[in-house]
N, C-alpha and C positions, 0 to 999 in steps of 0.2 A: 295890343292895338286891334288885332283881328277880332277879339272878343267884344271890344267897344263898338266896332262897326256892326257886328251881329246884333248887339243889344240895341243899337240905334234903329236898325230895321224893325226889330220886334216892337219897340216903343212906338214907332211911326204907325205900324199896322194896328197896334192897340188903340192909339188915339183915333185913328180913322174908324175903327169898329165902334168905339165908345160914342163918337160923334154921330155916326149913321144910325145906330140902334137907339141911342138916347134913352137908356133904361138903367135903373139901379143895378140890374143884373151884370152890367159891364161898366164899372166905374172908371173914371179917367185915371191914368197912371199916377199923376201927381197926388191925387187923393189917397191912393194906395201907399205911396211912399211916405206921405205925411203920417198916415195912420200907423204904419210900421215903426217909424221913428218914435212916435208918441207912446205907442202901446207895447213896444218890444219887451220892456221889463214889466210894466203893470199887468199886462195880459199873459205874462209868462211865456211869451213867444220864444224867448231865448231858451227856455227849458224844453219846449217842443223841438226846437232845432237841435239842441244838444242830445236829446234822447234819440232822435232819428240818426244823427251822425254816429252815435255810439253803436246803435244796432247794425248799421250798414258796415262800419269799419270792422267790428268784431266778426260779422258774417264773412266779410272779405278775408280776414286773417284765417279763420277756420277753413274756408274753402281752399285757399292756397296751401295751407299746412298739409292737407290731404291730397290735393290735386298734383302738386309738384312731384312727390315720390311715386304716385300712381302713374303719371305720364312718363316719368323717367324709367320706371320698371317695365312698363308696356313697350316703350321704345327700344329698350336695350335687350330684353329677354323675349325672343320670339315665342317660346313655349307659353310664357305667362301672358303675352299679348293675345294669343289665341283664346285665352280664358277671359281676360279683362275687357278687350274691345267689344265682344258681343254683348256683354252686360252694359257697357257704356252706351252702345248704339240702341239697345232696347229701352233703356231708361231715359236717355237724353231727350227724345221727342215728347215725352209725357208732360202735360201741363202741371208743373210742380205746385202752382197755387191751389190746385184742386185738393192737395193733401194738407192744406192748412187746418181743416177741422181735425184731421187725424193727429197732426202734431200737437194741437191744443189738448186733445184727449190724453196723449201719451206724455207730453212734456209740460202740460199746464198752460194756462192762458196768459202767462207773463211774458217776459222778454225772450226766454229761451226758445220758445216755439217760433217766434218771428225771426230770431237770429239764425236758427238752423235752416229755416226755409230759404232765407237769403243765401246762406252758405251753399245749399244744394243747388240753387239756381246758378251760382258761379262755378261750382265744382265741375260739372260735366263738360261744358265747353273748354274750361281751362285744362282739364285732364287730356282731352282729345287733341287740343292744339299743342300742348307740351309734348305729348307722345309723337305727333307728327314732326315737331322740331327736332327731336332726338333722332328719328328715323332719317331725316334729311341730312344729317351730318355725313359728309363724304367718307366712304370706307377707307380711303387713303389716309385720312387723318388718324383714324384708329390704328391703322397699320404702323404709321410713324410712331404713335404712342407706344406700341409694343416694341418697335425697333429701338427706341430710345429708353426703354425700360422705365417708362413713367409709372408712377404709383396710381392706384385707383383715385386717390385724393387729387392728384395732379390732373388726371383725365377729367374728373368731374369739374374741377375748378377752371381749367384752361381750355377745354374742348366742349363738354356737354353744357355747362352753365351758360357760356356766351351764346350757344346755339338756341337755347330755350328762352332766354330773357326777352327777345323781341316777341316771341309767341305769347308769353305771359301778359305783356302789356297790350297786345292786340286783343286777347281774350277779355281783358279787363274793360277795354273800350266797348266791346260788343255787349258785355253783360251788365255794365253799370246802369245803363238806361232801363234795362229789364228789371234790375234789382231795385231801382227807385220806384218803379211801378208796383212791384210786389211789396215793397216797404209801405207804400201808401195804402194798399188794400189790407195788409196785415194789421196796420195801425188803426183801421176803422173797427176792428173787433177787439173787445176786452182790453182796451187801452185807456189810460188817463192822460198820457203824454205822448207826443209825437206829432209831426206835421200832418200825417194822415188823419189822426184824430182831430186835430185843430181845424182842418179844412171841413170835415164833415160836421163838426160842432157848429162852426160859423154858418154853414149851409142850412142846418136845421133851424137856427135862429134867424135865418134870412138876413144875416149881417154880411152882405156881399163884399164890402170893402175889406173886412177882416179875412174873409175867405180868400180873396185874391192876394192879400198880404201873405197868408200861409202858403198859397200856391207859388208866389214869387220866391219865398224863402226856400221851398223845395227845389225850385228851378236853380236858384243860386247855389244850393248845396250840391246839386248835380254838376254845375259848372265848376265849382271848387274842386270836386273829386277828379274831373277830367283834367283840370289844370295841374293837379298834383301828379296824376298819372303821366302827363306829358313831361313834367319837370323830372320825375323819377326816371323816365325812359332816357331823357337826354343825359342825365347824370350817370346812369348805369350802362347804357348801350352805346351812347355817343359822347363819352367824356371829353373828347377833344373839342366838341362844339361849344363847351362851356368855358374853355380856356381863353 
């Protein structure tokens, strides 16, 4: 329901802007919706959407695959933290999008360079927040684990993992918006499919209704990802709320 209210506000502002400006540059929302429904398959908009979804999901998986162990090791082993954290702090602020040409040279102009760029965008904040989550575990919990002779697997499953899960979801919310922006930019270079490519292609042809249709699909893709993150957090972090 909250998403519908938000969409209602956006649509209202969109109608007001289209009415006041009265230019093909800002078409009315209903024209964009009709175009999207009519051209979703004929103009291969469904393929652009699927390619973008594939790139961002695979980038997300790769980022978490490396960020979770990095953050856990840095949070649990002070000696390694003194080595890992300075590297994270040094590379975290760098604008990763500036390395897109480098990735294209090293990894090719296909999907791999775009996916790795998205993965790197997500990796650094996820590593830092996971490390902080491990460090914030009360020392008494770990002492009790030793006193009760819990195995490493039990400590990981029952103490560390529940502590870092909220951090993982928080970092995903922060980075998803940035990742979608990077996805758009990366898909404007050496791509034949993707919503970023579709937006720029429609713009070059001055087909503004199609351009807004692709922008709308990119926005809905972001909304879908946020909904999935919220649902997964309720399922994993607050399971009783779903009962």
